N, C-alpha and C positions, 0 to 999 in steps of 0.2 A: 522499593526493595532492591538493594544492590547485592548482587551475588559476589562472594569473594572469588578472586581469580587465582587459580593454581598456575604453576609454571606451564608454559606452552607445551613443553614436551610431555608432561604428565597429562594435560588435557588432550593432547593428540593421541596418546596411547589409549586413554579412556574412551574417547569417541570411536576409535577403531574397534575396540572390544565391543562397545554398545552396538554398532551397526553390524558387526559380524554375528553377534548373538541374535539380533532381532530380524535380520532379513538377509537376502542373498545379494545378487548382482547389483540391483539398483542402488541401495544404500551404500554399499562398499565402493562402487564406482564414483558416485557423487561425493562421498566423503574423501576419496582420493584427490579429486580436483579441489575441493574445499581446503583440504590440508595443504595442498601445494600452494594455494594463495596465502594461507596463514604463515607458512614457513618462509615465503619469499618477501613478505611485506617488510618495509623498513620503517623504523620509528620516525615519526613526523619531524621531531627536533633535529634528527641527523640529516634528513633531506633538506630541511630549512637552512642548516648550517653548511651544507655541502657547497663549495664554490662553483661546482658545475651546474647547480640548480638554476633554472631560468627565472627571470623576473616574474614571468606569468605564474609560474608555480609558487614562488614566494608569496605573491599577492593572493593566490588561491588559498594557500595554507593559512595565511593570516586571517582571511575572511572566514574560513571554517572555524578557526579558533574563536573568533568573535561570536559567531552564531552559537557555538557549543557553550560558551560562557553565558550567553544570554539565556539559552535553554535551561541551564543548570541554575543560575542565580535568579532569574526573573520568572521562570515558569515552574521550577522545582522538579525538573526531570532528573533521573539518575544519570550522571555523567560516566562514572566508572572509568574504564580505559577505552571506551568506544571512540573510533575515528582518531586514534592517536598513532596509527600506522598507515603507511602509504604504499600503493602498488602502481607502478608505471606499466601501462598495458596498451596494446593496440586495439583491444576489444572496446565495444561501445555499450555493452551490457555485461553485468556480472553473471547473469544466468538467464535462462529461458523457461517460462512457466507455461505448462499445458493445462488448460481448463476444458472440461467436457460436460455436455448435458445430453439428455435424450433428444432425438430428432423432432419429436412432436410433443414435448413437454419441457419444463424447466427443472426437471429432476437432475441433480448434478452427480457426476462421478466423484467418489471420495476415497481417500486412503488414510489409514491410521499409522502414526509414527510415535516413537518414544519422545517424551518431553512435550511435544506440541499437541498431541492428540490427533483427532480426525480433521483433515483438511480437504477442501474442494479443489485442489490443484496439485500438480506435481512439477517440481523444478529440476532443471538440468543445466549443467555448466557448459555444455556444448550444444549448439543448434542442431546438428545432425541427429543427435540422440533424441532431442525433443521432437523433431520431425518424425523420426521412426516410431516413437510412442504414439504420437498424434495419428499417424496412419493406422496403427494397430487399433486404436479406439474407433476410428472411422469405420473399419471393417466390422466392428461390433454394433454399428448403428448409431454412434454418438455424433453430435455436432461438436467440433473441436476448435479451440482458439489457442494459438501460440503467440506469446508476447515476450519481448525482452524486458528485463527489470534492471534498473540502475543500481539498486542496493537492496539488501534484506537484512533483517535483524537475526542474530543468533540468540536473542532473548537474554543477553547478559552472560551466557556461558563462555563466549569467546569475545575478544576485542574486535569489533567490526571495523574493517579497514576503509580508507578512502581509496578511490580509483582515479587515475589521471584524467579520464574522460569527463569527470564531474566538473572540471575547471571550465568546461564549455557550457555548462548549464546557466540559464538566466538566474538572477538573484532570487526571485520568488520561488523558483523550482528547487534550487539548491537548499534554501532555508527550509522549505516545506519538507523535502526529502530527509534532511538530517534530523529535524525535529520529529517527524513521523516515526523514524526508526528508533530514536531515543525513547519515544512513547511506548513502543513495543518492548524495549529493554526494561522499561520501568514497570509496565503492567502487561502480563499475558496470562490469560486463563485457558488452560489446556482444553481442547475440544470446542472452543467458542470462537471460531475464526471470524464469524460475522461481527460479533460484538467487539472483538479485538481490533478489527480493521476500522470499524466505525469510530471507536474511541481514538485510535491513532490518526484517523482522518481529520476529526475536529481539532485535535491538538496540533497537528501539522498545519492545517489551514489557518487557524487563528494565531498560532505561534509565528508563522511566517509574516502574517499581517502586522502583528505587534512588533516584530523585529524591524521590519522596514519602516514602520512609523517612527520607531525610536531612533533609528539611524539616519533617516532621510526626510521624514515628514510627509504630511498628507498631500502637499502640493508637488512632490517630486515625480519625476518620470518613472522611477522604480515603483512607486506606489500606484501610479496610473496603470502601468503594465500589470501589476498584481490585481488591481480592481477589474480590469478588462478580462483577465484570465478567470477570475472568480465568478464574474457574472456569466461568462460564456460557459463555464463548467456547470453551473446550476441549470442553465438553459438546455445544455446538451443532455444532461442527465434526465431532465424532464422529457425531452424528445425521445430518448432511448426507452424510458419507462412507458411512454405512450405507445411506442411500437410493440413493446413487450405485452402490453395490455391487448392490443389488436390481435397479436398472435395467440395469446392465451384464450381469447374468445373464439378464434378460429379452431384451435385444438379441441375445444369443447364440443365442436360439431362432429360427433362420433360417427355420423352416417356417411362421412366421406371415406373412400378407400385410400390406401397409402399414396398411390400415384396422384389422385385428385388433391389430397391434402398437401403433397409436396409441391404441386404446381400452385395451389392457392397460397401456400406459405411464401414461395418465391415472389409471387405477384404482390403480396402484401408488403414485402420488404422493398421491392423495386418501386412501388408507388410511394412509399414513405421516403425513400432516397431522392426521388424526383421532386417531391414536395419540398424537401429539405433544401435541395440545391436551388430551387426557384426563389426561395424566400431568404437565402443566406445573408445577402448583403443588407437586408432590412432588419434582420434580427440579431446578428452576431457582430461583436465589436472587433474581434481579432481574426487572424487566419488559422487559428489553432485547430478548427474542426472542418475546414473546407473539404478535406479529402474523404469525408464520410461517405459520399455517394459512390466512391470508387472501391470501398471495402466490400469484401464478400461476407456480409453480416449473417450471423446465425444465432441460435439460442445460446451458445457458449459465450459469445461476445456480449449479448444482452444481459446474461446472468451476472457479469462482473459489476454492473451498476447496482444490483441489489446487494451484492456482497460488501462493497465498500461504502455505500452511502445510504442504504435503507434505514429508515427511522432516525436519521440524524436530527430530526425535529425535537426528539426527546432530549438529546444531548444539548441542543441549543436552548431548549426551555430551561434546563438546569443551569446552563451557563448564564442565562439572563437572570435567573433567581439569585445567582451568586455575584451579581453586579458586574458581569463580564470580566471577572477576575480569573484568568486562566490558571494561575497557580492554585487558586482555591478549587478549581475543577479537578486538577491533577490530584490534589490532596484528598478530595472527597472520595476517591476510589482506592486509597491506600489500604483500607481494611477489607477490600473485596476478596482477595485470595483466601482469607481466613473465614469468610462468611459462609453460612449454610445456604444462603439465597443464590439462585441462579443470577447471572449478571444483569439481565434485563429486569428482573424483580428488584434487584439491588438498586438499579437506576431509578425505577419507579418509587422505591422507598425514599431515595434522596430527594426526588421531586416533591413528594408529599411533605417530607420534613421541612424543606426550605420554603415551600409554599405556605406552610403554617406560620413560619417565622416572618415571612414577608407580608402575609395577610392574616394577622391574628384575629380570633373571634372577639367580638365586642359584647 
């Protein structure tokens, strides 16, 4: 579903009115930073043709164009005008996202916004503002996690720009990120953040895999790096969910007072990190997760793994039933926005439908 683009000035005025009507300081402030980026972004073709543009930037823009054409032509994602503008910046993240959960449960802090519905995080364009909000939530008894994000989707309402720091990403990460964000622009169900992220995760993961296979082959170094990263990602998720299970069992022991629960919680996390470090070289292929024992892990951090990857097995089951055809997987959800079914019910209906086709009754 491609949304028609109004001229940038009209969209700018419209967004300003929306955020003014719906909320106060937070939305207005973040909209100001967002619109600043939108108004300073340069069209990619002008950057590419500029004689002052470096060879590295030329190569990066050509690579992005190839990935986007693959996503549109081979996967069937909506291209629209996403990633056709470029921002040169000293920043390393486009924004900072604050997630929070209760100290002794995995109940998440949520906010509701126009267009996107209810979300379990809050984004800030500047790190100090994110840190101030995180500190505020901590005084209310929340576990908090602040993370930088390299990109986000405006869900087709604006043209999502490229940022200069993306040129430093390894190929598999760049391809995954671009395809993931195009998946959001193609399909977003308001108020269903978990489903939306899971959908975009499988499209991004498998899209990056297919792109690298098509351009470099299964024997290439690029594909080996992707495979190592993918295997480690699955293993790390399992490790984090295992720790989350340990903590959930601990929180169920209601006879503990708060101080005892807090000490037991920290002991559980420390034990897990020590076990992880001792077995790292035997279990992991890359260096991507070696710093985990140094992190100040809490419930907010662990909740992220449920948000982005929980129940991906159902998506992969449907993907298998569709003959591992990623374009067919994208197409299968085209009618979801107009359906009366909840997203996960719609997914189950698709599985039943294609299971019947694959294994007809005799």
